[in-house]
C-alpha positions as a Python dict, from the first residue, in 0.01 Angstrom:
ca = {
    (1, 'M'): (0, 0, 0),
    (2, 'S'): (156, 349, -123),
    (3, 'Q'): (194, 615, 153),
    (4, 'Q'): (-131, 806, -17),
    (5, 'A'): (-330, 500, -30),
    (6, 'A'): (-300, 484, 356),
    (7, 'Y'): (-501, 809, 376),
    (8, 'D'): (-760, 704, 147),
    (9, 'T'): (-923, 460, 385),
    (10, 'Y'): (-1067, 523, 737),
    (11, 'A'): (-812, 469, 1016),
    (12, 'S'): (-913, 483, 1382),
    (13, 'P'): (-781, 785, 1564),
    (14, 'F'): (-678, 549, 1827),
    (15, 'S'): (-429, 369, 1618),
    (16, 'T'): (-303, 692, 1453),
    (17, 'R'): (-295, 952, 1737),
    (18, 'Y'): (-393, 847, 2098),
    (19, 'V'): (-307, 504, 2211),
    (20, 'S'): (24, 335, 2330),
    (21, 'P'): (163, 44, 2098),
    (22, 'E'): (130, -182, 2399),
    (23, 'M'): (-243, -133, 2424),
    (24, 'S'): (-285, -127, 2025),
    (25, 'R'): (-94, -464, 2013),
    (26, 'L'): (-309, -626, 2267),
    (27, 'F'): (-639, -579, 2045),
    (28, 'S'): (-462, -640, 1728),
    (29, 'Q'): (-561, -944, 1494),
    (30, 'Q'): (-208, -1080, 1516),
    (31, 'F'): (-245, -1087, 1895),
    (32, 'K'): (-579, -1226, 1907),
    (33, 'I'): (-544, -1503, 1644),
    (34, 'A'): (-220, -1601, 1791),
    (35, 'T'): (-388, -1620, 2139),
    (36, 'F'): (-654, -1870, 1969),
    (37, 'R'): (-355, -2069, 1851),
    (38, 'R'): (-198, -2064, 2188),
    (39, 'L'): (-518, -2189, 2331),
    (40, 'W'): (-529, -2479, 2092),
    (41, 'V'): (-184, -2590, 2182),
    (42, 'A'): (-272, -2555, 2564),
    (43, 'L'): (-597, -2781, 2488),
    (44, 'A'): (-382, -3039, 2295),
    (45, 'K'): (-119, -3052, 2577),
    (46, 'A'): (-379, -3082, 2850),
    (47, 'Q'): (-553, -3344, 2668),
    (48, 'K'): (-223, -3540, 2600),
    (49, 'Q'): (-142, -3505, 2955),
    (50, 'L'): (-475, -3658, 3061),
    (51, 'G'): (-430, -3963, 2830),
    (52, 'L'): (-549, -3886, 2493),
    (53, 'P'): (-367, -3985, 2201),
    (54, 'I'): (-185, -3682, 2099),
    (55, 'S'): (194, -3690, 1996),
    (56, 'D'): (460, -3449, 2087),
    (57, 'E'): (513, -3397, 1724),
    (58, 'Q'): (162, -3286, 1661),
    (59, 'I'): (192, -3030, 1938),
    (60, 'Q'): (522, -2917, 1838),
    (61, 'Q'): (403, -2854, 1483),
    (62, 'M'): (131, -2645, 1616),
    (63, 'E'): (377, -2439, 1833),
    (64, 'K'): (585, -2377, 1528),
    (65, 'H'): (316, -2189, 1354),
    (66, 'V'): (145, -1986, 1665),
    (67, 'E'): (283, -1663, 1523),
    (68, 'T'): (311, -1729, 1165),
    (69, 'I'): (-68, -1652, 1041),
    (70, 'D'): (-161, -1643, 695),
    (71, 'F'): (-455, -1387, 721),
    (72, 'H'): (-496, -1382, 338),
    (73, 'Q'): (-556, -1767, 349),
    (74, 'V'): (-800, -1706, 649),
    (75, 'H'): (-1015, -1446, 447),
    (76, 'I'): (-1043, -1702, 167),
    (77, 'Y'): (-1178, -1982, 399),
    (78, 'E'): (-1406, -1724, 589),
    (79, 'K'): (-1565, -1620, 244),
    (80, 'Q'): (-1642, -1998, 152),
    (81, 'L'): (-1739, -2102, 514),
    (82, 'R'): (-1907, -1789, 669),
    (83, 'H'): (-1752, -1866, 1004),
    (84, 'D'): (-1457, -1686, 1137),
    (85, 'V'): (-1323, -1940, 1385),
    (86, 'M'): (-1372, -2227, 1138),
    (87, 'A'): (-1171, -2023, 907),
    (88, 'H'): (-891, -1995, 1150),
    (89, 'I'): (-911, -2373, 1209),
    (90, 'H'): (-879, -2475, 864),
    (91, 'A'): (-579, -2216, 789),
    (92, 'F'): (-411, -2332, 1091),
    (93, 'G'): (-451, -2691, 1006),
    (94, 'D'): (-313, -2623, 655),
    (95, 'Q'): (31, -2522, 846),
    (96, 'C'): (31, -2801, 1066),
    (97, 'P'): (-130, -3089, 870),
    (98, 'D'): (-22, -3375, 1131),
    (99, 'A'): (-210, -3190, 1394),
    (100, 'K'): (-516, -3116, 1202),
    (101, 'P'): (-714, -3425, 1317),
    (102, 'I'): (-695, -3317, 1682),
    (103, 'L'): (-728, -2948, 1644),
    (104, 'H'): (-995, -2796, 1834),
    (105, 'L'): (-1088, -3143, 1973),
    (106, 'G'): (-1409, -3132, 2183),
    (107, 'A'): (-1411, -2753, 2178),
    (108, 'T'): (-1660, -2505, 2059),
    (109, 'S'): (-1576, -2120, 1905),
    (110, 'S'): (-1604, -1961, 2236),
    (111, 'Y'): (-1336, -2180, 2382),
    (112, 'V'): (-1105, -1958, 2171),
    (113, 'A'): (-1295, -1646, 2134),
    (114, 'D'): (-1417, -1602, 2487),
    (115, 'N'): (-1102, -1709, 2656),
    (116, 'T'): (-890, -1480, 2440),
    (117, 'D'): (-1120, -1194, 2517),
    (118, 'L'): (-1051, -1251, 2881),
    (119, 'I'): (-681, -1286, 2817),
    (120, 'Q'): (-683, -969, 2631),
    (121, 'M'): (-868, -756, 2908),
    (122, 'K'): (-666, -899, 3192),
    (123, 'E'): (-356, -795, 2996),
    (124, 'A'): (-528, -480, 2921),
    (125, 'M'): (-615, -421, 3276),
    (126, 'R'): (-251, -486, 3401),
    (127, 'L'): (-149, -195, 3152),
    (128, 'L'): (-394, 37, 3285),
    (129, 'H'): (-350, -25, 3637),
    (130, 'A'): (39, 23, 3585),
    (131, 'K'): (-29, 362, 3424),
    (132, 'L'): (-280, 476, 3687),
    (133, 'L'): (-38, 404, 3950),
    (134, 'S'): (207, 634, 3785),
    (135, 'L'): (-47, 888, 3746),
    (136, 'I'): (-140, 871, 4112),
    (137, 'Q'): (233, 889, 4204),
    (138, 'K'): (268, 1198, 3975),
    (139, 'L'): (-53, 1372, 4125),
    (140, 'S'): (60, 1279, 4485),
    (141, 'K'): (392, 1481, 4444),
    (142, 'L'): (193, 1793, 4304),
    (143, 'A'): (-41, 1737, 4603),
    (144, 'K'): (264, 1732, 4853),
    (145, 'L'): (429, 2026, 4710),
    (146, 'H'): (132, 2240, 4714),
    (147, 'A'): (-20, 2122, 5018),
    (148, 'N'): (-3, 2461, 5193),
    (149, 'D'): (-32, 2701, 4892),
    (150, 'P'): (-371, 2887, 4958),
    (151, 'T'): (-628, 2892, 4662),
    (152, 'L'): (-978, 3011, 4650),
    (153, 'S'): (-1213, 2722, 4612),
    (154, 'Y'): (-1547, 2739, 4443),
    (155, 'T'): (-1919, 2609, 4505),
    (156, 'H'): (-2145, 2647, 4208),
    (157, 'Y'): (-1854, 2807, 4034),
    (158, 'Q'): (-1903, 3093, 4269),
    (159, 'P'): (-1605, 3184, 4512),
    (160, 'A'): (-1628, 3008, 4838),
    (161, 'Q'): (-1381, 2933, 5092),
    (162, 'P'): (-1001, 2916, 5071),
    (163, 'T'): (-859, 2575, 5038),
    (164, 'T'): (-515, 2483, 4908),
    (165, 'I'): (-389, 2365, 4559),
    (166, 'G'): (-252, 2073, 4719),
    (167, 'K'): (-616, 1977, 4859),
    (168, 'R'): (-750, 2025, 4522),
    (169, 'F'): (-523, 1786, 4360),
    (170, 'C'): (-607, 1537, 4633),
    (171, 'L'): (-972, 1583, 4529),
    (172, 'W'): (-883, 1432, 4195),
    (173, 'L'): (-650, 1202, 4349),
    (174, 'Q'): (-898, 1039, 4567),
    (175, 'D'): (-1112, 948, 4266),
    (176, 'F'): (-824, 801, 4087),
    (177, 'Y'): (-746, 604, 4390),
    (178, 'Q'): (-1104, 450, 4403),
    (179, 'D'): (-1051, 359, 4036),
    (180, 'V'): (-717, 191, 4091),
    (181, 'L'): (-854, -28, 4368),
    (182, 'D'): (-1134, -130, 4146),
    (183, 'W'): (-913, -205, 3864),
    (184, 'E'): (-690, -400, 4110),
    (185, 'R'): (-993, -599, 4230),
    (186, 'L'): (-1109, -687, 3850),
    (187, 'E'): (-753, -751, 3734),
    (188, 'N'): (-702, -1014, 4016),
    (189, 'S'): (-1048, -1170, 4033),
    (190, 'L'): (-1101, -1200, 3643),
    (191, 'P'): (-1208, -1560, 3576),
    (192, 'F'): (-1114, -1793, 3288),
    (193, 'L'): (-1411, -1945, 3081),
    (194, 'G'): (-1233, -2268, 3065),
    (195, 'V'): (-1347, -2552, 2848),
    (196, 'K'): (-1726, -2558, 2864),
    (197, 'G'): (-1818, -2707, 2555),
    (198, 'A'): (-2133, -2626, 2322),
    (199, 'T'): (-2382, -2543, 2620),
    (200, 'G'): (-2147, -2519, 2916),
    (201, 'T'): (-2204, -2884, 3042),
    (202, 'Q'): (-1858, -3016, 2928),
    (203, 'A'): (-2023, -3310, 2785),
    (204, 'S'): (-1788, -3342, 2492),
    (205, 'F'): (-1481, -3330, 2712),
    (206, 'L'): (-1631, -3594, 2952),
    (207, 'S'): (-1685, -3808, 2662),
    (208, 'L'): (-1357, -3804, 2518),
    (209, 'L'): (-1230, -3873, 2859),
    (210, 'N'): (-1422, -4167, 2917),
    (211, 'G'): (-1651, -4021, 3162),
    (212, 'D'): (-1386, -3922, 3436),
    (213, 'E'): (-1544, -3617, 3586),
    (214, 'E'): (-1203, -3541, 3770),
    (215, 'K'): (-1011, -3538, 3455),
    (216, 'A'): (-1263, -3317, 3291),
    (217, 'K'): (-1208, -3073, 3582),
    (218, 'E'): (-842, -3088, 3557),
    (219, 'L'): (-861, -3025, 3187),
    (220, 'E'): (-970, -2698, 3286),
    (221, 'S'): (-731, -2608, 3553),
    (222, 'L'): (-456, -2726, 3345),
    (223, 'I'): (-527, -2463, 3065),
    (224, 'A'): (-630, -2181, 3299),
    (225, 'N'): (-299, -2203, 3480),
    (226, 'A'): (-110, -2193, 3156),
    (227, 'F'): (-243, -1841, 3075),
    (228, 'G'): (-215, -1711, 3443),
    (229, 'F'): (-552, -1748, 3569),
    (230, 'S'): (-625, -1882, 3922),
    (231, 'H'): (-1013, -1892, 3893),
    (232, 'V'): (-1231, -2093, 3627),
    (233, 'L'): (-1603, -1974, 3614),
    (234, 'P'): (-1775, -2256, 3762),
    (235, 'I'): (-2104, -2178, 3568),
    (236, 'A'): (-2151, -2077, 3206),
    (237, 'G'): (-2348, -2161, 2895),
    (238, 'Q'): (-2154, -2180, 2584),
    (239, 'T'): (-2009, -1834, 2673),
    (240, 'Y'): (-1905, -1650, 2991),
    (241, 'S'): (-2172, -1428, 3134),
    (242, 'R'): (-2160, -1096, 2968),
    (243, 'K'): (-2193, -938, 3304),
    (244, 'I'): (-1827, -963, 3305),
    (245, 'D'): (-1794, -727, 3020),
    (246, 'L'): (-2042, -513, 3207),
    (247, 'S'): (-1820, -483, 3519),
    (248, 'L'): (-1497, -407, 3349),
    (249, 'L'): (-1649, -135, 3114),
    (250, 'N'): (-1825, 10, 3430),
    (251, 'S'): (-1485, 46, 3572),
    (252, 'L'): (-1355, 204, 3262),
    (253, 'E'): (-1644, 442, 3267),
    (254, 'S'): (-1592, 544, 3656),
    (255, 'F'): (-1225, 612, 3555),
    (256, 'A'): (-1335, 827, 3262),
    (257, 'A'): (-1555, 1036, 3482),
    (258, 'S'): (-1269, 1084, 3692),
    (259, 'A'): (-1069, 1192, 3422),
    (260, 'H'): (-1334, 1446, 3275),
    (261, 'K'): (-1390, 1582, 3626),
    (262, 'M'): (-1022, 1671, 3662),
    (263, 'A'): (-965, 1804, 3305),
    (264, 'T'): (-1301, 2020, 3354),
    (265, 'D'): (-1147, 2163, 3654),
    (266, 'L'): (-827, 2237, 3468),
    (267, 'R'): (-1028, 2417, 3188),
    (268, 'L'): (-1204, 2627, 3443),
    (269, 'L'): (-875, 2695, 3615),
    (270, 'A'): (-698, 2793, 3292),
    (271, 'H'): (-930, 3060, 3250),
    (272, 'E'): (-801, 3219, 3575),
    (273, 'G'): (-459, 3134, 3482),
    (274, 'E'): (-376, 2968, 3813),
    (275, 'I'): (-317, 2619, 3651),
    (276, 'Q'): (-250, 2585, 3302),
    (277, 'E'): (-126, 2316, 3031),
    (278, 'A'): (200, 2370, 2877),
    (279, 'F'): (178, 2580, 2547),
    (280, 'E'): (478, 2508, 2315),
    (281, 'E'): (661, 2792, 2131),
    (282, 'K'): (520, 2760, 1789),
    (283, 'Q'): (166, 2630, 1923),
    (284, 'V'): (-152, 2795, 1771),
    (285, 'G'): (-444, 2826, 2013),
    (286, 'S'): (-673, 2957, 1738),
    (287, 'S'): (-661, 2997, 1356),
    (288, 'A'): (-865, 3329, 1405),
    (289, 'M'): (-765, 3481, 1729),
    (290, 'P'): (-367, 3493, 1753),
    (291, 'Y'): (-367, 3554, 2109),
    (292, 'K'): (-550, 3235, 2232),
    (293, 'R'): (-410, 2955, 2452),
    (294, 'N'): (-679, 2716, 2447),
    (295, 'P'): (-651, 2376, 2673),
    (296, 'I'): (-644, 2150, 2406),
    (297, 'Y'): (-541, 1841, 2574),
    (298, 'T'): (-787, 1880, 2868),
    (299, 'E'): (-1044, 1939, 2607),
    (300, 'R'): (-942, 1606, 2439),
    (301, 'I'): (-975, 1425, 2756),
    (302, 'C'): (-1340, 1540, 2813),
    (303, 'G'): (-1416, 1451, 2466),
    (304, 'L'): (-1263, 1096, 2500),
    (305, 'A'): (-1403, 1038, 2842),
    (306, 'R'): (-1756, 1104, 2735),
    (307, 'F'): (-1699, 839, 2447),
    (308, 'V'): (-1590, 584, 2718),
    (309, 'I'): (-1883, 673, 2930),
    (310, 'S'): (-2127, 634, 2614),
    (311, 'L'): (-1938, 289, 2530),
    (312, 'A'): (-2008, 148, 2908),
    (313, 'Q'): (-2393, 145, 2824),
    (314, 'N'): (-2351, -91, 2550),
    (315, 'P'): (-2264, -428, 2754),
    (316, 'A'): (-2556, -368, 2982),
    (317, 'Y'): (-2781, -423, 2666),
    (318, 'T'): (-2568, -709, 2569),
    (319, 'A'): (-2597, -869, 2909),
    (320, 'A'): (-2969, -817, 2920),
    (321, 'T'): (-3059, -983, 2577),
    (322, 'Q'): (-2846, -1292, 2604),
    (323, 'W'): (-3079, -1578, 2495),
    (324, 'L'): (-3063, -1870, 2727),
    (325, 'E'): (-2708, -2053, 2675),
    (326, 'R'): (-2604, -1874, 2388),
    (327, 'S'): (-2686, -1624, 2086),
    (328, 'L'): (-2458, -1455, 1841),
    (329, 'D'): (-2607, -1106, 1829),
    (330, 'D'): (-2323, -991, 2066),
    (331, 'S'): (-2042, -1101, 1850),
    (332, 'S'): (-2018, -785, 1598),
    (333, 'N'): (-2099, -563, 1900),
    (334, 'R'): (-1843, -656, 2125),
    (335, 'R'): (-1569, -668, 1854),
    (336, 'L'): (-1632, -286, 1835),
    (337, 'C'): (-1710, -158, 2209),
    (338, 'I'): (-1443, -362, 2412),
    (339, 'P'): (-1137, -270, 2209),
    (340, 'E'): (-1247, 84, 2173),
    (341, 'A'): (-1328, 135, 2542),
    (342, 'F'): (-986, -12, 2651),
    (343, 'L'): (-803, 197, 2374),
    (344, 'A'): (-982, 485, 2481),
    (345, 'A'): (-893, 445, 2852),
    (346, 'D'): (-534, 407, 2762),
    (347, 'A'): (-553, 720, 2554),
    (348, 'L'): (-693, 913, 2863),
    (349, 'L'): (-392, 794, 3085),
    (350, 'N'): (-154, 881, 2813),
    (351, 'L'): (-286, 1230, 2800),
    (352, 'L'): (-333, 1283, 3174),
    (353, 'A'): (33, 1183, 3234),
    (354, 'H'): (144, 1436, 2952),
    (355, 'I'): (-70, 1703, 3110),
    (356, 'I'): (64, 1657, 3467),
    (357, 'D'): (429, 1624, 3361),
    (358, 'H'): (401, 1966, 3183),
    (359, 'L'): (156, 2134, 3411),
    (360, 'H'): (246, 2512, 3520),
    (361, 'V'): (109, 2591, 3863),
    (362, 'D'): (89, 2964, 3953),
    (363, 'A'): (59, 2962, 4335),
    (364, 'A'): (141, 3323, 4359),
    (365, 'L'): (-145, 3425, 4127),
    (366, 'A'): (-371, 3174, 4305),
    (367, 'K'): (-305, 3335, 4628),
    (368, 'Q'): (-354, 3693, 4480),
    (369, 'H'): (-695, 3588, 4352),
    (370, 'T'): (-799, 3454, 4689),
    (371, 'L'): (-691, 3796, 4876),
    (372, 'E'): (-896, 3976, 4629),
    (373, 'H'): (-1202, 3832, 4812),
    (374, 'L'): (-1132, 3921, 5137),
    (375, 'P'): (-1283, 3996, 5375),
    (376, 'L'): (-1602, 3826, 5220),
    (377, 'L'): (-1445, 3488, 5279),
    (378, 'A'): (-1374, 3556, 5642),
    (379, 'L'): (-1759, 3592, 5709),
    (380, 'E'): (-1804, 3217, 5786),
    (381, 'N'): (-1522, 3234, 6076),
    (382, 'I'): (-1662, 3551, 6190),
    (383, 'L'): (-2018, 3399, 6199),
    (384, 'M'): (-1873, 3123, 6413),
    (385, 'N'): (-1716, 3361, 6648),
    (386, 'A'): (-2041, 3569, 6698),
    (387, 'V'): (-2233, 3248, 6789),
    (388, 'K'): (-1940, 3173, 7040),
    (389, 'K'): (-2002, 3495, 7194),
    (390, 'G'): (-2372, 3442, 7244),
    (391, 'E'): (-2519, 3563, 6939),
    (392, 'S'): (-2819, 3385, 6740),
    (393, 'R'): (-2661, 3182, 6452),
    (394, 'Q'): (-2944, 3296, 6211),
    (395, 'D'): (-2975, 3664, 6319),
    (396, 'A'): (-2580, 3694, 6273),
    (397, 'H'): (-2609, 3509, 5937),
    (398, 'E'): (-2874, 3748, 5826),
    (399, 'T'): (-2655, 4045, 5943),
    (400, 'L'): (-2352, 3931, 5770),
    (401, 'R'): (-2562, 3839, 5449),
    (402, 'S'): (-2707, 4184, 5439),
    (403, 'L'): (-2364, 4354, 5495),
    (404, 'S'): (-2213, 4138, 5204),
    (405, 'I'): (-2473, 4261, 4977),
    (406, 'A'): (-2434, 4638, 5083),
    (407, 'S'): (-2058, 4616, 5045),
    (408, 'K'): (-2083, 4563, 4652),
    (409, 'K'): (-2232, 4926, 4635),
    (410, 'E'): (-1951, 5094, 4831),
    (411, 'N'): (-1627, 5234, 4659),
    (412, 'D'): (-1421, 5053, 4923),
    (413, 'P'): (-1619, 4712, 4989),
    (414, 'H'): (-1336, 4587, 5215),
    (415, 'A'): (-1291, 4878, 5429),
    (416, 'F'): (-1684, 4910, 5462),
    (417, 'L'): (-1709, 4545, 5562),
    (418, 'I'): (-1429, 4567, 5838),
    (419, 'R'): (-1587, 4879, 5981),
    (420, 'E'): (-1934, 4759, 5993),
    (421, 'I'): (-1833, 4405, 6129),
    (422, 'T'): (-1627, 4581, 6412),
    (423, 'S'): (-1942, 4795, 6519),
    (424, 'R'): (-2194, 4516, 6482),
    (425, 'F'): (-2030, 4244, 6644),
    (426, 'S'): (-1816, 4428, 6920),
    (427, 'L'): (-1499, 4318, 6758),
    (428, 'S'): (-1193, 4518, 6753),
    (429, 'E'): (-1027, 4582, 6403),
    (430, 'S'): (-713, 4389, 6496),
    (431, 'E'): (-962, 4076, 6604),
    (432, 'V'): (-1145, 4102, 6268),
    (433, 'K'): (-799, 4101, 6087),
    (434, 'T'): (-718, 3784, 6267),
    (435, 'F'): (-994, 3617, 6085),
    (436, 'L'): (-828, 3748, 5726),
    (437, 'D'): (-529, 3530, 5793),
    (438, 'L'): (-517, 3260, 5510),
    (439, 'K'): (-321, 3025, 5720),
    (440, 'T'): (-636, 3003, 5950),
    (441, 'M'): (-889, 3026, 5676),
    (442, 'I'): (-751, 2712, 5487),
    (443, 'G'): (-862, 2523, 5786),
    (444, 'L'): (-720, 2159, 5797),
    (445, 'A'): (-655, 2128, 5417),
    (446, 'P'): (-283, 2089, 5438),
    (447, 'R'): (-335, 1817, 5742),
    (448, 'Q'): (-587, 1654, 5518),
    (449, 'V'): (-357, 1627, 5228),
    (450, 'H'): (-77, 1502, 5414),
    (451, 'D'): (-279, 1250, 5624),
    (452, 'F'): (-452, 1115, 5293),
    (453, 'L'): (-107, 1075, 5126),
    (454, 'Q'): (34, 913, 5435),
    (455, 'A'): (-234, 675, 5518),
    (456, 'D'): (-356, 569, 5175),
    (457, 'I'): (-154, 669, 4880),
    (458, 'E'): (207, 618, 4981),
    (459, 'P'): (129, 252, 5110),
    (460, 'Y'): (-67, 155, 4800),
    (461, 'L'): (220, 296, 4581),
    (462, 'T'): (487, 119, 4802),
    (463, 'K'): (283, -214, 4738),
    (464, 'Y'): (351, -185, 4369),
    (465, 'Q'): (688, 5, 4360),
    (466, 'E'): (812, -265, 4113),
    (467, 'K'): (539, -189, 3869),
    (468, 'K'): (627, 49, 3600),
    (469, 'A'): (439, 196, 3315),
    (470, 'L'): (555, 355, 2981),
    (471, 'F'): (384, 635, 2833),
    (472, 'P'): (398, 726, 2475),
    (473, 'S'): (510, 1074, 2381),
    (474, 'V'): (206, 1305, 2288),
    (475, 'D'): (338, 1503, 1992),
    (476, 'I'): (15, 1616, 1850),
}
């Protein structure tokens, strides 16, 4: 194919722009079909071990051709047979003719298709888990660095009470921490379908093994162990329950919501200039307005996160509409939504890592914006003090509310508020000014940051300190 011809057909943005080579490889046809073949090899090895007449030569011939897949020949067979797994069986059999008589013995298509899906998703969860660990480590360093730096918090996107930049990082960090715990659980508990046969009864394997029930169970364990699964589904139809897909994609949806929340917050803060994405020397913000510095990566995260959230609705429909022991209306659907969901989650992590590594935090500007809203920000603490001195909480609240409104009509609203508060609540000017100390106004925010990092984040990161993640460079 010429270079120009490559642009004449649709190419997924995940493959060309967003995802890592490692995640892309996991959902490639090469990895998928090579895994089919590894499953057929494992089946033959286990059957031989349990006494079926399968030779070492047959197994060696199969192993030799696990990776050498003739996709053109597969395509020819599928056009004739209208059955993708049978096409792969015939193409594999052509390459290892001695093994052809025992290839796929006792199995159904779901043996290779469903177990491959589970293998792919387990490997994908490992990649995502490692990347999210790295992301949490990056965020925790920023949280610790800015644990004491005051910034204005917002409720309803209106100025509220002072907090710290580190505390805000921890709001995002806590969401990701919940996600990583969920991913850890799913990665460790994901089951193997095993060898269940046409309707899940294992009848074909029981027949092959002369009715030996223990050998039929051992067959499953041998194959599951070969692929790193400690648990085999005890109950299945021909396929594994599609509730498994639902759980996995729900966890990706939850992570996407966390990513969207963080990216949205950064977009809002970029407007204030307090926290901004890096902006390259020759980067263009707008084709029309030369001065623009649009937050392109956080916007991209929001777009991709919405895509993942929408995909997570899909497996619920699939799980709900499975007919008895098996129907095939899920196949074409799952080929699309499962890989795309994992690829999109990988893209989100790559973008988040890029943003955090190049984030510009202007703590001085954040403090300046906070100071601009004094003494309004001190009114809650003044209210608490008034009540401690015997004032009615409701009466004091109304007084302070009225004063805050009236101050907006004054030329010097700050001086007006301090003057009126001292007279209305029998406070000296120096007492009022103690309530304007940002160190007091940020409350327990610095302590909360340090406690959270020390109690939850740092022990979890230590648990996985050997687990490393690779992030591709984000160059566009």
